[in-house]
C-alpha positions in Angstrom: 0.0 0.0 0.1 1.3 3.5 -0.9 2.3 5.8 1.9 -0.2 8.5 0.7 -3.0 5.9 1.0 -2.1 5.2 4.7 -2.0 9.0 5.3 -5.4 9.5 3.7 -6.9 6.7 5.9 -5.4 8.2 9.0 -6.8 11.6 8.2 -10.2 10.3 7.3 -10.4 8.8 10.8 -9.5 12.0 12.5 -5.7 11.5 13.1 -3.5 14.6 12.9 -0.3 14.5 10.8 2.9 15.6 12.4 4.0 19.0 11.2 7.1 17.4 9.6 4.8 15.2 7.5 2.5 18.0 6.6 5.5 20.2 5.4 6.8 17.3 3.3 3.5 16.9 1.5 3.1 20.7 0.9 6.7 20.7 -0.5 5.9 17.8 -2.8 2.7 19.7 -4.0 5.1 22.7 -4.7 7.3 20.5 -6.8 4.5 18.9 -8.7 2.8 22.4 -9.3 6.0 23.6 -10.8 6.4 20.6 -13.1 2.7 20.9 -14.2 3.1 24.6 -15.0 6.2 23.8 -17.1 4.4 21.2 -19.0 1.4 23.4 -19.5 3.6 26.1 -21.0 5.2 23.5 -23.4 1.7 22.2 -24.3 0.6 25.7 -25.2 3.8 26.4 -27.3 3.3 23.2 -29.2 -0.4 23.8 -29.8 0.1 27.4 -30.9 2.8 26.2 -33.3 0.6 23.5 -34.8 -2.4 25.9 -35.0 -0.4 28.7 -36.7 1.0 26.2 -39.2 -2.5 24.6 -39.7 -3.9 28.2 -40.4 -1.3 29.0 -42.9 -1.9 25.8 -44.8 -5.7 26.7 -44.9 -5.0 30.2 -46.1 -2.7 28.9 -48.9 -5.4 26.3 -50.0 -8.1 29.0 -50.2 
């Protein structure tokens, strides 16, 4: 069983996490948030590039 599942079960049953564990989880969220942001930017850049080249092809065909 994953550690996060155990933590979830404990929290659902009213247990309090030690401050150290809570900090670790928030730090992990920060790392994941930064990765997601970076990937979203790359996604938009690729989508924009593909959309702009698709629009040029359509204009040339018209």
